[in-house]
N, C-alpha and C positions, 0 to 999 in steps of 0.2 A: 293602356295602350304599352304596346313592346318597338321600344327604341333603342335597346342597348343589350347585344348580344354579344355573351365571352363564351368561347370553347376553352376548355382547362385541360392541358395534357399533363401525362405521366411518361416516365421513363421506358422506351418499349411503344408505344401509340401506334395504332394499326392506321396508316396513311390512308387509305381508304373511308373507313369511318369519319373521321377528322375533316378528309375531303365533302364526305355529304352532306355533314354541318355550314363549311364554309360555304359549299355551292350556293346552298338553300338563303343563308342568311348574308353571305359577306361579300357575294356580286352586286356592285352598282348599275341596277336596272331602270334608272329613273329615266330613261330616254323613252320605254316603254310605257311609263307612268306606274310603276310599281314602286313601293315600299323602297327604301333604302333605310340602313341600321348602320347603328355605332358599333362597327364589330372589331371584335380583338381575340386575339388567342393569345392565352394566360398560362405562365408555366405554374406548375407544381414541387417542381423540384432542380430547381436553376436556372440559369441563363441559356443551357442547350442540353439536349435531351435526344437521345437517341431512337429511331422507329423501329417498326417490329421490322420493317424491309431493308434494313442496313445502312442507311444514312441520316445524318444528324441535321437537326433545325435548332436555329439560335431564336430565340425570343426575346423580347424588351417586356415584355408585363410579368408583373408578378400578380399573387394571391389578393394584393389589396385594389385592383382590378375587377373583382368578383362583387366589392363592393357596392357600385353602381350599377351593375346587371340586372334586366329586367327578365333574363334567359341565360340560364348557364347551362352548357351544353359537356359532356363526358363521352368523348367517344372510347371505344374499346382497345385495349393493350396486352401485352403479352403477360399471362400468368396471372392474370387480373382474380382469377379465381381462389389465388393460392396465398397473393402477396399482403401485405400489411401497405396501408396508406399513411400518410403525412399527417399527422393531427392537423397542424395546421387548417389543411385543408378539409377535412370533416367538420373542424369547428367555424369555418366558413361556410359551408352548405348548410349546416343547423343556421345559423343566422340568416342565412339567403331565405329559405324558408319559412323562418318565423315572423319574416318582415312581408312575406308574399312573394318574392320572387322565385318564378318556375325554376325547376329543375329537370334537366332533359339527360336520359341516357340511351347508348347507342351499345347494341349488344351488350359485352363483358364490364362495359362501364356502369352496370347495376352491380357491382361487385362495392364498387365504391360508394353509390347511395346508400346499398345494405348498411355498409361500414360505419358511416355516417348517422345509424339508426331510422334514416328515412323510409325504409320499408316497413316500420314495424306498425301491424296492423293494416296495410294497404296491400290490394293487387298490386301485381306488377309481370311483367314481363322480361324474358331473356331469351337469348338462344336456346335450342332444343337440346343441343349436345352440356347446357350449363346447369339445365331446369334442376335434376338432382341435387346436383353440388349446392345450386345456390338455396334450396329448400333444408337443404341440412345447416348449412353455413346461418341463415337466417331463420331459424326455425317459426319465428313472428309475422315474417312476412306469407302472404298467401300468393302462391305460383301460380298464374294461369300458363301452363302449358300451350294451349293453342291460340294466344293470340300473340298478333305479330305487334302492336303494342297496346299499353295500356296507359287511361289518363287518369290519374287519380290526386286531381289538383291539391298542390301544388307539382307533384312528381308524377311525370311521365317519363316510362321505361319503353323500352323496344327490344325486339327479338334480332335477327341476325342483320348482316348490313344492309339489304336494301329496305328492310323494316325499317332502318334510319331514316332514311327518305320519307314512308309511310308517316312517320310520327310529326319528322320536321312539317311536311305540308299540311298535316292536320294541325297544327300552331297557326301558321298562316292562314288557316282557313277560320280556324277560330276568332283570328284577329282581324282579318281583312274581308273577310268570304269566299264564296267559291269561285268569282271572278279572276281574283287576283291570285288561288292557288292551282287553279287550271294554267293561268298563264305562266305561272313561274315552272311550272310540272311540262306543258308544253318547251320551253326554252330547254327545260334538262332534256327532253325526249322521254318523258317517263308517262306511267298514268297518273292522272291528275290525283285518285283514290283508290286504289286497288282494293276490292270486292266492295265499295260504295261509299266508303269515308265515313261512316257515323262518328258520331260528336263523342262516344267514351270507349271504343274500342274497332279495333277492325279482326274479325276472323280470318285463321290462317285461312288462304285459297287453298283450293283443290288441286293436290300435287299433280304435274302434267306429265311427270315421266314415266318412261313404260309403258305407253301405251298402246301396247303391239298387236293386242286383239280386242281390243274395245274403242279405240281411235275412231272410227266412222261413223260407230254410234253416239258417242258423245258430240259428234257433228251434229249429226242428224237431228239430236236433241237439243242442241242448242240454238238451231235455225226453228226447231216448232214447240220452242215453250210455251206456247199458248195451246197445246194441244194435248189433252189428257190420256197418257199413255200407262200401260201395267208393264210388268217385269216380263210378263209373257212376250209382248210386242216387239221388246226392245231384243231378248234374247235370240226371238225369231231371226231377227235385219242382221244380227251377230250368228246364225245359223246355230244356236247353241242351245242345251236346254237351260230352263229357267234355273236350276240350282247351278250350272257349271258357269253360267252366266253371271250369275249375282256372287259367286265365289271371284271368278276372272274381273269383276269390275271392282272390287273388294281389292284382290292385289294389287291393281294400275291404278288405281286411283286414291286410296287410302281411305274413302269413304262408299256407302251403300247409292245405287241409282237413286232412291228415293231423297236423301240428303243433299245430294250433287243437284237434280234437279231443281230443289226447292232454294239451295244457297241462287242460282244463277238466275229464278224465276223473280228472287229478292233482288237480285244485281240487277238486272233488267227493270225493276219498277222505280230502283233509287236514280236509274240516267231518264229515265221517262220525267219522275215529279222534279228533277234536277233542270232537263233540258223542254220540257213540253209544260203546255198546258191544260193538259187533259185531265178529266175530274178521275177521280181516285177509283171509281169503277169502271170508268173508260182502260185504265191503268191497270184495274185488275183484271180485265177481258183479253188484255195483251199479252199478259202475262201468266195465264194459264189458273189465274186463282179464281175465276169465275165470276166474282162479285166483291164489292168491296170490303164485306164484312168478315171475310174470309181472306183477304190481302191483311188487312191492317191484324188480325189474328195471328197472322206469320211474321209481319212487319214487327211487330211488337215483340214478338216471342225472338226473335231472331238480333234485332239491332238496338229493340230497348226501346224503341219510340214508335209513335204513328206516321204514317204517311204526310199527314196534315202539318205534323210538326217537324218532320223530316224536310221535309220543300222550305218551310218556312227556315229553317236553320242551314243549308248548305245551297239554295238557289240564289244566286246573284242576284244584285237588284235588276229592273229592267230599263233596258233604252229608254231615253225618252223619245217621245214622237215630237217629229219635226212638225210645224205648220206648212200644209203646203202653199 
């Protein structure tokens, strides 16, 4: 069980990524019936550290505090991609994973895990800006460029700042189930699991920037996921030729119409599996897959699990019915 959480800081830490970990694991939400953790912020480089934002923090705990942690989190920091890290910290991380403690990196914190040798032979995620550097510096790591986060137990790595929230909620969901993760997400006013909250990884959501010409079509597609559509029909709605539409769609969303539609259908299926008692066949009909076999095929290919297994894993316990 997850009871003890420590977040370890180095000089130049980024306050937002530190705040993400503190927000998820460091707040007392016991009045809502939510878990409370023995939480500590730990320094790897002395009692006072500077932050990337120009202010300093004073810390009470040193690296010895990591020895009792069930989860050790490492937020991003300045120049982590090129700097050296204290050997006592790297040793502490190696000992932690050897005894089964989970370690979590947020954004460029992944370089600390790489320096400790914890990425060797493992898949890992990092910010897209750091992917090439990460692969060069740690050639034995398997860098997943399109993931928000990767869980290779006991090592969990996440991409940019908001992906840190995704990975933290993933850990909460593993430990306590969807109901607790959803409650914390609502408190934070964030989605409980972007892009479906699958157990091992979450694929990068479709970019939503610069949908200047296909934006209205995207809205229509999202509202009619149960319908069979063709590129020709979508192009007609956008008043373009199919070739022009496909090119503009790729430019403005970063993916193809087929992949975008498939991902949204899978996401809707996840939501229905978590929140309703509908059968797999019913969910398949509502999400445009037509039948349970087709849904299972795409669900397994995209998420690495079956609809029924996903429902068992991510659906919270059903409330007890009271006698009349």
